[in-house]
N, C-alpha and C positions, 0 to 999 in steps of 0.2 A: 539174172535180171528179169523182173516180172514185167507184165504189159504196161503197168502204170509207170514204171521206171523208164521203159523205152520211150513212151510218149513224152514224159517229162524231159528226158535227155534230148529228144528231138526239138522241143519247144524252146529250151533255154541252153545257152552256151555252157560248155563244161570247162571250168577253170582249174588251173594248177593250184596247189596249196597256197603259194605265196601270192598269186593273183587274187584268190578268194579272200585271204587275210587283208590285203591292201584295200580291196574294194569295200569289204564289210567295215573295215576301220574307217575309211573315208565316209561311208554312209552314216555310221554311228557318231562320228565326230561332228558332222554337219547337223545331225539330229540333235545332239547335245547342245550345240550352239543355238539352234532354233528354240528348243525347249527352254533353255536357260533364259534367253531373251524374252520369251513369252511369260515365263514365271516372274521375271524381274519387273516387267511392265504391269502385270496383273497385281502384284503385291505392292506396287508404289501408287498410293492413292492420288498423287500429284502428276503422274505421267500422262502426257497427251502428245499426239502427233502434230499438234497445231504449229509449234515452232519449226519443225522440219518442213511441213507443207508451206508455211508462209515464207520460208527462205528459198523455196524452189526456184530454180533457174532452168533454162533450156526450153525445149519445144512445147511442153505441156504446163509450163509454170503458171500460166493464167488460170488454168483449170484447177491445179493443186491449191493455189492461193484462194480461189473461190470456195473450195471444199473446206479449207481451214477456217474461213470466215462464216460458214454456215454451221451453227451449233448442233443442229440435229444430224446433219451429215457427218460432222466431226465425231459425235458420239458413236455413230455406227462404224465409222472408219477405225476409231480407237478400239472398239470391241472386236471387229474383224481382225485387226492387226494383232492384238493380244492373243486372242483365241486361235487365230490362224497360226501364229508362230508356235504356240504351245502344242497344238494338235499335229501340225506338220512335223515338228521336232519329235514328238512321241512316236508317231507312225514310222519315221525314219529310224529312230533308235531301236525299236523292237521289230522292224521289218514287217509292218502291217499295211497293206495297200500301198506298197512302196512307190510304185510308178506314179500313182495318183498323187501321193504326197510330194514326190519330187517335182512333178509338173506344177503343182500349186506353189511349191517353194520357188520355182523358176519364175512364175508369174509375180509373186510377191517381191522377189528381188529385182525383177525388171521394173516394177513400179518404183522401188526405192532408187534404182539407178536413174530412171527417167526424171525423178523429182530433183535429184542433185547430181547431175553428170559431172565428172571431173574433166571438163573441157577447158582448153586455154581461154583465158579472158573472163571466166566465170569465177567470181569471188563470193565466199559465203561468210556470214557473221561468225559462225562457229568454225574455227580452224580444224582441218582434218588432222588425224593423228600421224599422217605421213604426207609425202609429196607424191601426188598422183597425176598422171597424164593419160587420160582416156581409160586406162585399166586401173581399177581399184579393187579392194577386197570384196565388194559386192559382186562385181563382174566375175571375179575368180570363183567365188562360191556358187554363182549361177552356172558357170561352166562345169564345175564339179558335180552339180546336181544333174546336168545334162549327161555326164559320164554315168551317173547312177541309173538314169533312164535307159541308156544304151547298153550298159553292162549290168543287168539285174543280178542281185545276190540273195534277196530275201527268200527265194524259192529253195535255197540251200541252208541259209542261216537267217532265220527270222520266222515270224508268225505266218507269213505268206506260204511257208512250206506246208503248213496244215491245210490251207485253202487249196493250193494247187494239187497236193497229193490226193485230197478228197475228190476234187474235180476229175482228175485223171483216173482214179479208181472207179468212179461211177461211169466214166466213158468207156472203160475197158470191158 
């Protein structure tokens, strides 16, 4: 084991094969989901977040509705949403700046959750595809991204491996 490997081993946890496969699979599946959603929104000329924001319920609903009614803000939000989903997804999929991508994904999902929380008494015009009570697929994916932040894998399987190896070789 060379000096760079020792430094790398001390900075990141060492996983068993099954743990590594499970964590990388989860990272890549979430990455694919984000990437696909971003591409689907970018390639649909009629897509806008206006309906989602206008249907907002909960603590920040007034702010979300105001954003939906402001055309210049809505254009910016739509672009940030489309490109954010695409770039976060791509970064997670290939393991590039993974922790940053995961934190940005958590932020984006938290905004989605706050715009349409599945709380008792809140009803939306668009029915959900399931019956949710507080916990929905957005919150579950947010929690999974938190696992990716806490248990990083891209230093072993991903483009971050190149970044970290180079950084530790220079430090050694």
